[in-house]
C-alpha positions in Angstrom: -18.0 7.7 -36.6 -19.6 4.3 -36.4 -22.0 3.3 -33.6 -20.3 0.0 -32.6 -21.2 -1.4 -29.3 -18.3 -1.8 -26.9 -17.9 -5.1 -25.3 -16.6 -4.9 -21.7 -14.4 -8.0 -21.0 -15.0 -10.0 -17.9 -18.7 -8.9 -17.6 -20.4 -11.9 -19.1 -21.0 -15.1 -17.1 -18.2 -17.1 -18.8 -15.6 -14.4 -18.0 -16.4 -13.8 -14.4 -13.4 -14.2 -12.1 -15.4 -16.3 -9.6 -16.1 -18.9 -12.2 -12.4 -19.8 -12.7 -11.2 -19.6 -9.1 -14.1 -20.0 -6.6 -13.6 -18.6 -3.1 -13.7 -20.6 0.1 -17.3 -19.6 0.7 -18.4 -20.6 -2.8 -17.3 -24.2 -3.0 -15.0 -26.6 -1.0 -11.4 -26.8 -2.3 -10.3 -30.0 -4.0 -7.1 -31.7 -2.9 -5.0 -30.3 -5.7 -6.1 -26.7 -5.2 -5.7 -26.9 -1.4 -2.2 -28.2 -1.7 -1.2 -25.5 -4.1 -2.7 -22.8 -1.9 -1.1 -24.3 1.2 2.3 -23.9 -0.4 1.7 -20.2 -1.0 0.2 -19.6 2.4 3.2 -21.5 4.0 5.6 -19.2 2.2 3.7 -16.2 3.6 3.6 -17.7 7.1 7.1 -16.5 8.0 7.5 -12.8 9.1 10.7 -12.4 7.1 9.2 -13.6 3.9 6.1 -11.5 4.5 8.3 -8.4 4.9 10.3 -9.3 1.9 7.2 -9.7 -0.2 5.9 -6.4 1.1 9.2 -4.6 0.3 9.2 -6.0 -3.2 5.5 -5.3 -3.9 5.6 -1.7 -2.6 8.7 -0.7 -4.4 8.4 2.1 -6.9 9.1 0.8 -10.3 7.8 -2.7 -9.4 11.2 -4.3 -8.8 14.0 -4.3 -6.2 17.6 -5.4 -6.2 18.6 -8.0 -3.6 21.3 -5.6 -2.6 18.6 -3.2 -1.3 16.7 -6.0 0.5 19.5 -7.5 2.5 20.5 -4.5 4.7 16.9 -4.2 6.0 17.3 -7.4 8.0 19.6 -8.6 10.7 20.2 -11.8 8.7 22.9 -13.1 6.5 22.8 -12.8 2.7 22.4 -16.6 2.2 19.4 -16.6 4.6 17.7 -13.8 2.7 18.4 -15.6 -0.5 16.8 -18.8 1.0 13.6 -16.8 1.9 13.5 -15.2 -1.6 13.9 -18.7 -3.1 10.9 -20.0 -1.1 8.8 -17.0 -2.2 9.8 -17.6 -5.8 9.0 -21.4 -5.6 5.5 -20.4 -4.2 4.9 -18.3 -7.3 4.7 -15.0 -5.4 7.8 -13.4 -7.0 10.0 -13.7 -10.0 13.6 -12.7 -10.5 16.0 -11.5 -13.2 19.8 -11.6 -13.0 21.6 -8.4 -14.2 25.3 -8.7 -13.9 26.1 -9.7 -10.4 22.8 -8.6 -8.9 19.4 -10.2 -8.9 16.2 -8.1 -9.2 12.9 -9.3 -7.8 9.4 -8.4 -8.8 5.9 -9.3 -7.5 3.8 -11.8 -9.5 0.4 -10.1 -9.0 -1.5 -13.0 -10.5 -0.7 -15.1 -7.4 -1.7 -12.5 -4.9 -4.8 -11.7 -6.9 -5.8 -15.4 -6.7 -5.2 -15.4 -3.0 -7.4 -12.4 -2.5 -10.1 -14.0 -4.6 -10.0 -17.2 -2.7 -10.3 -15.4 0.6 -12.9 -12.8 -0.4 -16.6 -13.2 0.4 -19.2 -12.8 -2.3 -20.8 -9.4 -2.4 -24.4 -8.8 -1.7 -27.0 -10.4 0.6 -26.0 -14.1 -0.1 -22.5 -13.5 1.2 -23.4 -11.0 3.9 -22.7 -12.0 7.4 -24.8 -10.7 10.3 -23.2 -7.9 12.3 -22.6 -8.8 15.9 -21.6 -6.1 18.3 -19.8 -6.8 21.5 -21.9 -7.0 24.6 -25.2 -7.9 22.9 -26.8 -11.3 22.8 -28.8 -12.8 20.0 
């Protein structure tokens, strides 16, 4: 056996996730990034779309047929399709037609980017003071 050193990807400064997509507390968003993020947040701002995304993301096997989504709502099939179209345009889901049915799956890259933008840096620099109810500073 050789004694090669294993390189762990993403551990060097150039490969840190925070370098490519800084969070809100790291640096102000530029106009282009804020418009792109607003489109995604707008898609998530509707309770039906949020439920649809949750149903797709939590499905065993990673995908779900539109025929399984529609009965969960008291909405018409065209309305459900419209909501799915908006989620797809926002880059949150992707679809594949198989015969007469369309199957949807989550695009985790987008939700990972959202989580990264909203997360606070770990450690003392990003720590916020704890404030308990009923106490004054």
